C-alpha positions as CSV (number, residue, x, y, z in Angstrom):
1,M,102.3,91.7,91.3
2,L,99.2,90.2,92.8
3,W,95.7,91.5,93.2
4,V,94.7,90.9,96.9
5,P,91.2,91.3,98.2
6,L,91.2,93.3,101.4
7,K,88.0,93.7,103.3
8,G,87.1,90.5,105.2
9,H,89.9,88.5,103.5
10,K,91.8,86.0,105.7
11,G,95.2,87.2,106.8
12,V,94.5,90.9,106.0
13,E,94.3,93.4,108.8
14,M,93.7,97.1,108.1
15,R,93.6,100.3,110.3
16,R,92.9,103.8,109.2
17,L,95.7,106.3,109.6
18,D,94.9,109.8,110.6
19,V,97.0,112.2,108.5
20,S,97.2,116.0,108.5
21,G,95.7,116.4,105.0
22,Q,93.9,114.6,102.2
23,K,91.2,113.4,104.5
24,A,89.2,111.8,101.7
25,A,92.1,109.7,100.5
26,G,91.5,106.9,103.1
27,T,95.2,106.4,104.1
28,T,95.3,103.0,105.6
29,F,97.9,100.7,107.2
30,I,97.6,97.2,105.7
31,D,99.2,94.1,107.3
32,L,99.4,90.9,105.2
33,E,100.0,87.6,107.1
34,D,100.0,84.3,105.2
35,V,97.5,85.7,102.7
36,E,96.4,83.3,100.0
37,V,95.1,84.4,96.6
38,P,94.2,82.4,93.5
39,V,96.8,82.0,90.7
40,E,94.6,84.0,88.4
41,N,95.2,87.0,90.6
42,L,98.6,87.4,89.1
43,M,98.9,90.8,87.3
44,G,101.4,90.9,84.4
45,E,104.3,88.5,84.4
46,E,105.7,86.7,87.4
47,G,108.9,88.2,88.7
48,R,108.3,91.6,86.9
49,G,106.1,93.3,89.6
50,M,108.7,95.8,90.6
51,I,109.4,96.7,87.0
52,Q,105.7,97.2,86.3
53,V,105.5,99.6,89.3
54,M,108.6,101.5,88.3
55,T,107.5,102.1,84.7
56,N,104.2,103.5,86.0
57,F,106.0,106.1,88.2
58,N,106.4,108.6,85.4
59,H,102.6,108.8,84.9
60,E,101.9,108.9,88.7
61,R,104.4,111.7,89.2
62,L,103.3,113.7,86.2
63,T,99.7,113.4,87.6
64,I,100.9,114.8,90.9
65,C,102.7,117.6,89.1
66,I,99.5,118.7,87.2
67,T,97.3,118.4,90.3
68,A,99.6,120.4,92.5
69,T,100.4,123.1,89.9
70,R,96.7,123.7,89.6
71,Q,96.4,123.9,93.4
72,S,99.3,126.4,93.4
73,R,97.3,128.6,91.0
74,V,94.3,128.4,93.2
75,A,96.4,129.6,96.2
76,L,98.0,132.4,94.3
77,S,94.7,133.5,92.8
78,A,93.2,133.7,96.3
79,A,96.2,135.7,97.5
80,F,95.7,138.2,94.6
81,A,92.0,138.6,95.3
82,Y,92.7,139.2,99.0
83,V,95.4,141.8,98.7
84,L,93.4,143.7,96.2
85,K,90.5,144.2,98.7
86,R,92.3,144.1,102.1
87,E,93.4,147.5,103.3
88,A,96.1,148.5,105.8
89,F,97.3,151.9,106.6
90,G,94.7,153.5,104.4
91,K,95.5,151.6,101.2
92,P,95.1,148.1,99.6
93,L,97.9,145.7,100.4
94,M,98.6,145.5,96.7
95,D,100.0,149.0,96.9
96,I,102.8,147.8,99.2
97,G,106.0,146.9,97.4
98,V,106.9,143.9,99.4
99,V,103.5,142.4,98.8
100,R,103.8,142.8,95.1
101,H,107.4,141.3,95.2
102,R,106.1,138.2,97.0
103,L,103.3,137.7,94.4
104,A,105.7,138.3,91.6
105,K,108.3,135.8,92.8
106,A,105.6,133.1,93.3
107,G,104.0,133.9,90.0
108,C,107.2,133.6,88.0
109,L,107.9,130.2,89.5
110,L,104.4,129.0,88.8
111,E,104.2,130.1,85.2
112,S,107.6,128.8,84.3
113,H,106.9,125.5,86.0
114,W,103.5,125.1,84.2
115,A,105.3,125.6,80.8
116,W,107.7,122.8,81.8
117,I,104.8,120.5,82.7
118,E,103.1,121.1,79.4
119,Q,106.4,120.1,77.7
120,F,106.3,116.9,79.6
121,V,102.8,116.1,78.6
122,Y,103.7,116.7,75.0
123,Q,106.7,114.4,75.2
124,M,104.8,111.7,77.0
125,C,102.1,111.7,74.4
126,N,104.4,111.6,71.4
127,L,107.4,109.5,72.5
128,K,107.2,105.7,72.3
129,K,106.6,104.3,75.8
130,E,109.9,102.4,75.9
131,D,111.7,105.7,74.9
132,A,109.7,107.8,77.4
133,D,110.5,105.4,80.3
134,I,114.2,106.0,79.7
135,E,114.3,109.7,78.6
136,L,111.7,111.1,81.0
137,G,112.3,109.1,84.2
138,G,114.9,111.4,85.7
139,L,113.2,114.6,84.4
140,T,109.8,113.6,85.7
141,A,111.3,113.0,89.2
142,A,113.0,116.4,89.1
143,A,109.7,118.0,88.0
144,K,107.8,116.3,90.8
145,A,110.3,117.6,93.3
146,H,110.1,121.1,91.8
147,T,106.3,121.0,91.9
148,G,106.4,120.8,95.7
149,I,108.9,123.6,95.9
150,V,106.7,125.8,93.7
151,M,103.5,124.9,95.6
152,K,105.2,125.8,98.9
153,E,106.2,129.2,97.5
154,C,102.6,129.9,96.4
155,V,101.0,128.6,99.6
156,D,103.5,130.5,101.7
157,A,102.6,133.7,99.8
158,M,98.9,133.0,100.4
159,C,99.2,132.3,104.1
160,L,101.6,135.2,104.9
161,L,99.6,137.7,102.8
162,F,96.4,136.6,104.5
163,G,98.1,137.4,107.8
164,G,96.2,136.3,110.9
165,N,93.3,135.2,108.7
166,G,95.7,132.6,107.1
167,Y,96.0,130.9,110.4
168,T,92.3,130.3,111.0
169,K,90.2,127.3,110.1
170,S,87.2,129.3,109.2
171,G,86.2,132.5,107.5
172,Q,88.4,134.2,104.9
173,G,91.4,132.2,105.9
174,E,89.9,128.7,105.7
175,L,91.4,128.0,102.3
176,A,94.9,129.2,103.2
177,E,95.0,127.1,106.4
178,T,93.7,124.1,104.5
179,M,96.2,124.3,101.7
180,W,99.0,124.7,104.2
181,R,98.0,121.3,105.8
182,E,97.7,119.7,102.3
183,L,101.1,120.8,101.2
184,N,103.1,117.8,102.4
185,G,100.5,115.5,100.9
186,I,102.1,116.7,97.6
187,R,105.8,116.9,98.6
188,V,105.9,113.3,100.0
189,P,103.7,110.9,97.9
190,G,105.1,109.5,94.7
191,G,108.6,110.0,96.1
192,S,109.6,112.7,98.6
193,E,111.4,115.8,97.5
194,D,115.0,115.0,98.4
195,V,114.7,111.4,97.0
196,M,113.3,112.8,93.7
197,L,116.0,115.3,93.3
198,D,118.7,112.6,93.9
199,L,116.9,110.2,91.5
200,G,116.6,112.9,88.8
201,I,120.3,113.6,88.8
202,R,121.3,110.0,88.9
203,Q,119.0,109.2,85.9
204,L,120.2,112.2,84.0
205,A,123.8,111.2,84.6
206,K,123.2,107.8,83.2
207,N,121.5,109.2,80.1
208,F,124.3,111.7,79.6
209,Q,127.0,109.0,79.7
210,R,125.0,106.7,77.4
211,K,124.4,109.4,74.8
212,T,127.9,110.7,75.0
213,A,129.2,107.1,74.3
214,E,126.7,106.8,71.4
215,L,127.9,110.1,69.9
216,E,131.5,109.2,70.2
217,K,130.9,105.8,68.6
218,S,128.9,107.5,65.8
219,R,131.7,109.9,65.1
220,G,134.3,107.1,65.1
221,S,132.4,105.1,62.6
222,K,132.6,108.0,60.1
223,I,136.4,108.3,60.2
C-alpha cells in the first residue's frame, strides 16, 4: 500500500465524476501512469496492502450502517410528521389504515436493525481485533446489505406518503426527493448489496465449518 500525492503529481490524472447523490463527496476518476513515489511512502508492510484493506472493511461497513440507519430514522420521522398534518378526504393521512401499515412495516425493520447495529458496536469494541476480523467479517457484510434494504423501505415510505410532494426538488418534498437520490450512495459503496449478501453467507459457512470441526475435536479428546 502506497501513499501517492495526487494534485500536480507527475503521472496522475484526475477528473470529477458527476453522480446522482453525495455531491460533497468529490467522487473522482484517478488514472496513474508510471507514477513514482519515495520508498518512505510505503504504508505498512510490503506485499500486505490487500490484507490491510480487507481488515479495515469491517469498520468501514459498520460506519456506513450507522450513518444510513440514522438517515432512515430521519426519513421515517419526516414521514410521520407529514401524515399527521396532511389531510385528505377530510381527515389526516394517519387515520388511513394503509398509511399506518406502511409506517409500521418500515418502523419495525428500522428498530430491529438498529438493535443489531448496537450489538455489532459492542462486539467490535470488546473482541480482540484478530478475533473480530474473523468472527464479524461475514456478519458485518450482511448487516451492511440489510442496512440498504431497511433504508430503501424507509425512504420508499417517505416518498410515497408525501405523494406528489415527494417527487419535487423544493418545498415540503425536498428532503424526500433528496434522500431517494442518495439511497444508492448507501447500497453500493463499501460493497454493493448482492455482493455483501454473498460474502456474508460464504464467511459464515467457513466459520460454521471451522467451529463444528473444533467442537468435534474437543468432544473426541474427552473420550
